[in-house]
N, C-alpha and C positions, 0 to 999 in steps of 0.2 A: 343474164348468163352464170350460174352455180358453177363457183368453182369448185374441187377434191376437199379442198380444206374446210369450207361451207359448210360442204356434206358430211364431214365426220364432225364440226361442232354441233350441228342439228342431230345429230344423231349420237350426242354422245349422253344429252337426257334419258332414252329410252337403254340407249345400253349399262351409265348408272343405277336405272332403278332395276333393272334385270340383276345385274352385280350385286345389291343392295337388297332384293328381293335373296339371291341365292344364296348370303351370303347371313342373313337372316335366317330362314331352313335349316342351313345347316350348322348353327349356331346354338338353334332354339333344341334341338334334335340331342346335340350334345350336351347341353343343359339338363334335359331330359334325361338322357342315358345318364349323367352324375348325380341327379337329384334320387334318381330310382336306385341308382348301387347304395345311395345312404339312405336312402329310406326306401324298403322295399315298397309294395303297390298292401300289404297284407298288414304294414307297418306305420306307427305314428310315432311324430318327436318328441322325444321324452326331456329330462331332465335327469340329471344322476343323484343319488340318495348322497347322503348329510353325513357327516362326521357325529359322535355328539357332542364333542369340543364346537363344531360349528353351528348344529342344532340350538345347542346352549347358549351359541352367541347372536343368534339370529332372534329365539325368542328372548332374550335377554334376563335367563337367570342359569345358576352356576350348573356345573354337570350332577351333583350329586340330587340337586334337585331333580334335573329334567329324570334322573333315573327313577325317583319317587315321581312323579307325574305319568314315565312311561308303567310304569307296575300298574297304575291304577288304569289303565286303559289297555283292552288286549288287543293284540292283534294289530297292532298298531306299527312295531316296528320288525326288518330283517336283519338276518346274517348271512354276513357275505362269506365268498370261500374262505377268506381268511381268518374266519370264526369272529371279524371284529364286527361289532354290533351299527349299526346305519337306520337311518329313518329318509324315508320321502316328505316328497313338498307336503302327497296328502295328509300323513301322520303329524308332520307340525304342523299345519294348518287345524289338526283335529286337539295338538296340544294346547296351541294360542283359544280353541275354542271352548276348551276345560280350565285351562287357568282363568279366562274372561268370567268364568260363571261363577267359580270358585271365589274373583275377587268381585263380586256382587260389580259388574258393569266396568269396574276399573279399564282405562283404555288404556294401559299400559302394555297389553300382551293382544287387543285385538283396539288398532287405534281409530278405527274407525268414526271421521265430524259423525257430529250432530248438526239438526236440521237447521240450529245459528249460527255453522260453519261454512261459508262459500264451496263451493266446487272448487278445483282449483284445476286452470286449463293453462298446462306448461305448452305452451308454443317453440319447438328448437329447429331454430332457421340461420342462415347466410345466405349469399346470394350464388357462395361459390362455391361447386362439388369439391368434395374430399379433404371439409372441415372436420368431418367427423357426426354430422348430425344424428346418422343413421346409429350407428356404433352409442353414441351418446342416448340419444334415446331409447332403443333398446335394455340397455344396463339400468337406466332410469326405470323406467316401467318395472324391472324383473325386481331392483333390488328394492323396489318400493310394495310389490307385491309380496317376494320375501319376508318383511318386514308386518305384510298382516292388511296393509291398505289393501282397497278394492280400484284395480286401477282398470283403464278402457286405453291402450294404445293405439293409436290413425295412421298408418298408413296413411300421408297426402301427398307420396311423391308418387310418378305414372312408372318412375323404373322399378320400385316397387320393393329397393334390399329388406325393409324392414318385415314385409311379410315373409321372405325368401328367408330371414334370417329367424322368424318365430315357427316354419314349417310350411309356409302356407305359396308353394311356386306358382306363380301370378301368370304365366300361360299354362296351366294343369287345371289349377285348383281354385281359380277364381272364375268369376263364372261372369256372364253380361247382368248389371245391376248389381252388383255383390261388393261394390265398393262404397264413398262415402258420397259417392256420385249418385250412386239410387237414394239417397236421404234429400239430397241440397238443388235438385235436378228441378226446369221450370216447368216441366209439362206430366201430364196424368199418370208416366210411370212411375212417378215419384213415390216412395214407399217409406214407413215407418222406420227411423233409424234401428229400435230393435229388433229386425227382421235381417239384419244385415250384423250385427254382434256375433262374433267368433267365440266359443272358448280356445282357453289353451290348456297345456299341460300344466299349467299353476295354477292353483284355486283362488279365486277371484280377480285372476286377470284374463280380460279379454283382450280382444283384437278386429279392429275392422281392419283386411286386408286394402292392397291398391293395388290396381296395375294401369295399362295405357288412358282405360275406358275414363278415367279421371282429366285429359286435357281436353272430354267433349265440354265439362263447364268452363275451362280455355273459350272455346269454339260459340256454348249458347249467351254468354254471359254480355258481348257485342249484341248480340239480337235482343236479347231478355231486355236490355235497357234502353233499346230503339222502339222496342211495341209493348209496355211495360200498362200493364194491367191496375186499376184502381185496387188501393191495396196490396199488390205482391209485393212480396219479400225484395230488397235491396241486395245483392250478392254477398257483400261485406257480411251482412247477420245470418245468412244461411246457416253455418256452422253451427253459432251460439243458439239458434233456434228449435235446430234437431240435436243438439246436444243438451237440452232441456225436456227434452222427453225422457229422456232417461235420465237427469241428473242426482235424482233420489238412490241410483241405485251404484255409485262408484263416488270414493274421496277424491281421485284427481284422474288427469285425461292427460296425457302426453301424446304429441303431435309431433310427426314426422314431417317439416315441411318439404315441398319441393326445393329445388336452387336455382329459385328462379322467380322474380318479384309478379308472379300473376293474381288472377281475380283470388284463386285457392288460396295463396299466401296470404292477399289480406284477408282473408275471410278467415283463416286463420288465427290472425293477428289481432283479427278486431272483438274472435269469439276468449283469447287469452285473457288470462287473469294474470299471468306471470308470462314474462319471454326470455332465453334462453339463445345467445346468439353464439354460436362455437367461430372458433377460429384459430388458424393456424400460423403462431408465429413467425413466417417469414413475409416480407415486403410484399410481395404481389400477392397475398393473401388479404394482408391489410389493408394496400391499397382497394384493391376489389371490398372488402369491406366499408371502406368511407366510400364508396361509389351505394353499395347499399342502403346503408344508414341515411347517406344524403335524398334517396330516391324512395324510401319509406317514408320519412318525416315529410315530403311535398306529398305524396300517395294521401298519405295519415289526414294532411291539414285539407285536401280535396272531398274525401269522403268526411271527413267531421263535418264539414259543412252540411253534405246529405244526412247527418244523424248518427253517424258511427261513432260508438264512446272510444276512448283512447286509456282511459283509467285502467289502473293494471296496479298489481300488490308488488312485484317489484320487476327489475331487469338486470341479467347480467350479464358479462360476456365469459364464457370458460375458454381459458386455452388449452387445446388438442393436441396431440403429437407432440408433447414435450419433450425434448433431450435437455435434463439439466446436465448435460457435458458441453452442451454446446455453445460457447458464446455470441455468438450474432443471435441467436433466440433468446438466452438472458435480457442480452441487450433490449430485444424487439417488447420483451415481458415485459422490462421495465423503463420501456417506452408508454406500454400500453397504459399503465399501472399509472403512471405520472399523468395522462390525461383522463384517463376515467375514473380513477382512485377505487372507491368500496368495491363498486359497480365490476369490478373482475372478481371473478371467486378467488379464494385461496390459495384454492386447491387446483394446480392443472393435471389434467388426465394425461400422465406419460405416453410416450410411445412405448409401444411391447411389442417382442415377437409372441409372444402367450395370445396377447388381444386377436393380432394380426392372422397368428395361425389359427386360431379357434376360427377364426370369423370364414377360411378357406373350407372349412366344416360347418358351414352357417349354427356356430356355436359363439356362445359370447360366455365369457370369462366364469362369468357363476355354472355354467353347463361344461363345459369341458372337465375332464378328469386331471387331477392334480398330475401324477406318473407319468405324462404325458409331457411333463418339461421339467428343468432342474429348478430346485424348491425355490432358491432365490429368483428366478425367473416368474414363478407362477405368484408367489407373495408379493413379490413388489407392485406385477400388474394387479392384483387382486385389493392391496391397497391402496393403489391410489385411484380405486374407481369406487371403496367405498369409502374415501376420503372424500371425492368429488360429488357422490349421492347423496351422502351425509349431512355435508352441507347444504345442498339443495334441499333433502328435506328438514332440516334447520328453518329454512326459509316457509317452506309449506307450512310449516307448523305457528311460527311467526304469525301467518300471515291468517291462521286461524285465534290469534292469540293466547298463542300456548309457551309454556318455557317449551324452548328449543334443546 
C-alpha cells in the first residue's frame, strides 16, 4: 500500500525538474535581456580609449616621444568631447609595430617570442568556486595583450563566465562544437582548433569561448578509456595536442579552468607550462585548497604512469580578494607564506569595489571608465592588478630566459 507521503516523495523529482526548468528559462530570458540592454544586436563589445599618459606607460615611452610617433602615423588618434587626445587599442598596436620596425626588431615594443622560446600555457585553477579564477584569467590575458603579447584565452569552465566577460554570452553566441570540446572530442565531429578561435576587441588577443557543451568531455572520456583504439590520444594529452596546431601564432595561452578536478582540468594541467592557483585567504577556502592539492598530486601520479608529463616552468599561489585591513586575512597570508615560501606571489589581488562593480557590466578594470569611481578607488584597483600581472609577466620572461 502506497501512502500519501510516499506519493509525495515519488513526485518530488518530477516537480523539482519542472521547477528547475522553469527557473532556468526565466533566468535565461532575463540574462538575455540584460545582455541586449548592454550590447544591442547591432553593437559589439569594445574597450575604452586610453589617455596619452596611459598609452605611453603601456608602450614604455615618454609622452613627448609618443606625440612624435603619433605625428608620424596619420589617422590613429581621436579627440574626445572634452578636447583631450586619446588612443584606441588599434592605435596602440600600430604604434608598437611602427616602433618595432624603427628599432630593427628590438622586442621592447613588440615582445613576441622567437622559435627558441616555448609557448607559455598558464592554467589558472582551484577546486573551490569564488576564488577569483575568472577575474584573474581575464585580467592576465588583457594585461599581456595590452603590452603587445599575442594571447589566446581559453574558457574551459562550462559556466563560461570568462566568455561572458569578453562579450560572448554562452546561451546566445556560442553554438554546438564552438568550444574547445570541438577540438578535443573523440568522435568524427572533431575539428581543427583554428576553426574555433575567435578574435576579440583587442588586437592579438583571441578567445575560445565555453558553454555547457564542455561537460560532454567529462561524459565521453570514461567511454573512450574503455573502448580506446590503438593510437588514440589519452584525455590528458588532448588539449596539448590541440594547442600544438596553433602554437606558432601565440606567445601566451591563459586557460580558465573549471572549479572541479575532472578530465578537463587534468588535461589543462598536463598542457600547462605554468600553474597559477588562486586562493582567498579564509580558513574554509584554504582547507578546500588542501583537498585540491592532495587530490591533484594523486591524480598526476596516476596519469604520469600512463605517460603524462608534469614538468613546468613555475607554480604560484595568488592571494585574491585580499583586504589589507583584515587581521585574520593577514594572519592567513602569513601562514601560507610560511608553508609555501616564494611559491606565493609577492603581490596579492586586492578586494575592490571597482573590480566587482565593473564585473556587473561584464567589464574588467582595464575596460571600465575611470570616471565611474573615485580616483583613489580606481587607482588602487588598477595598481593591484598591474602589480600582480607584472609579476606574472616577469615569470613568463624568466621562463624564456629573458631579463624580467
